[in-house]
C-alpha positions as CSV (number, residue, x, y, z in Angstrom):
1,X,108.7,87.5,124.0
2,X,108.5,91.2,123.1
3,X,111.1,92.8,125.2
4,X,112.6,95.9,125.3
5,X,115.4,95.4,126.3
6,X,116.6,93.8,123.2
7,X,115.3,96.7,121.1
8,X,118.3,96.1,118.3
9,X,120.2,97.5,120.6
10,X,122.3,94.0,121.1
11,X,121.1,93.5,125.4
12,X,119.0,91.2,126.8
13,X,118.7,87.2,126.8
14,X,118.6,87.5,122.4
15,X,121.4,89.1,122.1
16,X,121.1,90.6,118.9
17,X,124.0,93.0,118.2
18,X,122.6,96.4,116.7
19,X,124.2,95.5,113.3
20,X,121.8,93.0,112.3
21,X,119.1,94.7,112.1
22,X,117.6,97.4,110.2
23,X,114.6,99.9,109.5
24,X,111.6,98.9,107.5
25,X,111.6,100.1,104.5
26,X,108.4,102.8,103.5
27,X,107.5,100.0,100.7
28,X,107.6,97.3,103.2
29,X,104.3,95.5,103.9
30,X,103.4,94.7,107.3
31,X,101.6,90.8,108.2
32,X,98.8,91.3,111.8
33,X,95.8,93.3,113.3
34,X,95.4,95.3,114.1
35,X,96.5,100.0,113.9
36,X,99.5,99.2,114.2
37,X,100.5,97.2,110.9
38,X,96.9,98.8,109.1
39,X,98.5,102.6,109.7
40,X,102.4,101.6,108.5
41,X,102.5,103.4,105.2
42,X,104.0,100.8,103.5
43,X,100.2,99.2,104.2
44,X,98.4,101.9,103.4
45,X,100.0,102.2,99.6
46,X,99.6,99.3,99.3
47,X,95.6,98.9,100.1
48,X,95.7,101.3,97.7
49,X,96.9,100.0,94.7
50,X,94.3,96.3,94.8
51,X,91.6,99.2,95.4
52,X,93.0,101.2,92.9
53,X,93.2,98.0,89.9
54,X,90.3,97.8,87.8
55,X,87.5,95.5,88.4
56,X,89.1,92.8,85.7
57,X,91.6,91.6,88.3
58,X,88.8,90.4,90.8
59,X,87.6,87.9,88.5
60,X,90.0,85.9,87.1
61,X,93.0,84.1,88.1
62,X,93.0,85.3,91.6
63,X,96.5,82.9,92.0
64,X,98.3,84.8,89.1
65,X,96.6,88.7,90.0
66,X,97.7,87.7,93.7
67,X,101.5,86.8,92.7
68,X,101.8,89.8,89.8
69,X,100.3,92.1,93.2
70,X,103.1,90.8,95.1
71,X,106.4,91.2,92.6
72,X,104.9,94.7,91.7
73,X,105.9,95.4,95.6
74,X,109.1,93.9,95.4
75,X,110.1,96.0,92.1
76,X,111.6,99.1,92.6
77,X,111.2,102.1,91.9
78,X,112.9,105.7,91.2
79,X,115.6,104.1,92.5
80,X,114.0,102.9,96.4
81,X,114.8,99.2,96.8
82,X,111.1,97.9,97.2
83,X,109.0,96.5,99.3
84,X,108.9,93.1,101.6
85,X,106.7,91.1,103.2
86,X,107.4,91.6,107.3
87,X,105.8,89.0,110.1
88,X,106.6,89.9,113.3
89,X,108.6,87.6,114.7
90,X,107.6,84.5,116.9
91,X,110.6,83.5,119.0
92,X,114.3,85.4,119.5
93,X,115.7,81.8,118.2
94,X,113.3,82.6,114.9
95,X,115.5,86.2,114.5
96,X,118.7,84.6,115.6
97,X,118.7,81.9,113.0
98,X,117.6,85.0,110.6
99,X,120.5,87.0,111.7
100,X,122.7,83.7,111.0
101,X,121.4,82.8,107.6
102,X,121.7,87.1,106.8
103,X,118.1,87.0,105.9
104,X,116.6,90.7,106.4
105,X,115.7,91.3,110.8
106,X,113.8,94.5,111.7
107,X,113.1,96.6,114.2
108,X,109.8,98.1,114.4
109,X,107.1,99.1,116.9
110,X,108.9,96.9,119.6
111,X,108.8,94.2,117.5
112,X,111.3,92.2,115.3
113,X,110.2,91.4,112.2
114,X,111.4,89.2,109.6
115,X,110.6,88.5,105.2
116,X,107.9,85.9,105.0
117,X,108.2,83.5,102.8
118,X,106.6,84.3,99.0
119,X,104.0,81.7,99.4
120,X,103.3,83.4,102.3
121,X,103.0,86.5,101.1
122,X,101.1,85.8,97.6
123,X,98.8,84.1,99.7
124,X,98.4,87.5,101.8
125,X,97.8,90.0,98.2
126,X,95.3,87.0,97.7
127,X,92.8,87.4,100.9
128,X,93.5,91.3,100.0
129,X,92.1,91.0,96.8
130,X,89.9,89.4,98.3
131,X,88.7,91.2,100.7
132,X,88.4,94.4,98.0
133,X,86.3,91.9,95.5
134,X,83.6,91.8,98.0
135,X,83.6,95.1,99.5
136,X,82.7,96.2,96.0
137,X,81.0,93.8,95.7
138,X,78.5,94.8,98.7
139,X,79.4,98.8,97.7
140,X,77.6,97.5,94.4
141,X,74.8,95.5,95.5
142,X,74.1,99.3,97.9
143,X,74.3,101.2,95.1
144,X,71.3,99.0,93.4
145,X,68.9,98.8,96.6
146,X,69.2,102.6,97.0
147,X,68.5,102.9,93.3
148,X,65.3,100.6,93.8
149,X,64.2,103.0,96.3
150,X,65.0,106.5,95.1
151,X,62.9,105.2,92.0
152,X,59.7,103.9,93.5
153,X,58.5,107.2,93.8
154,X,57.6,109.6,90.4
155,X,58.7,112.5,91.6
156,X,60.5,113.7,95.1
157,X,57.3,115.6,96.1
158,X,55.3,112.0,95.7
159,X,57.7,110.3,98.5
160,X,56.8,110.5,101.9
161,X,59.3,113.4,103.5
162,X,61.6,110.4,105.3
163,X,62.5,108.4,102.2
164,X,63.6,111.1,100.1
165,X,66.5,112.1,103.0
166,X,67.1,108.8,103.3
167,X,67.8,108.3,99.0
168,X,69.4,111.8,99.2
169,X,72.0,109.6,101.9
170,X,72.6,107.0,100.2
171,X,73.2,108.2,96.5
172,X,75.7,110.3,98.3
173,X,78.1,107.8,99.2
174,X,81.5,107.7,97.5
175,X,81.9,105.1,94.8
176,X,85.4,103.9,95.9
177,X,85.4,101.6,98.9
178,X,88.5,102.2,101.2
179,X,88.9,100.8,104.1
């Protein structure tokens, strides 16, 4: 269905009029894998927001936290519209249906993007919370293991030369985990 002739310009098999499409907002979060969605400014801000959450957000009711996260993305700030969770259109018919229903249709990176249903967006928030929680846990476990390695010798002089270098490189890791 990747037809560059559509390009939001009203040409091609889909016949989507240009006025029916808009640009993505900088606060929009894109579904999908790969560098395109990962490098989109809204996705980067979304990941930064999750990474900055306090630890208690990762141990409580994750559904409630995910719903609040979803709502915070959609909340307008500084007079700018809030973000939306956008999913790549699978068929031209789904694009046409959203145009006819006055739902947002965006054109970005050679693809049509449609607003994802709320349940799917909340599920994406829950998955992102799980991923960050796992990475923070691995980071915490890694610090514990490196602490054990650095405390096995009475002093750096008594330790083997190689283990001092390992201990220094492991202990100089940044505390925050980003992806």
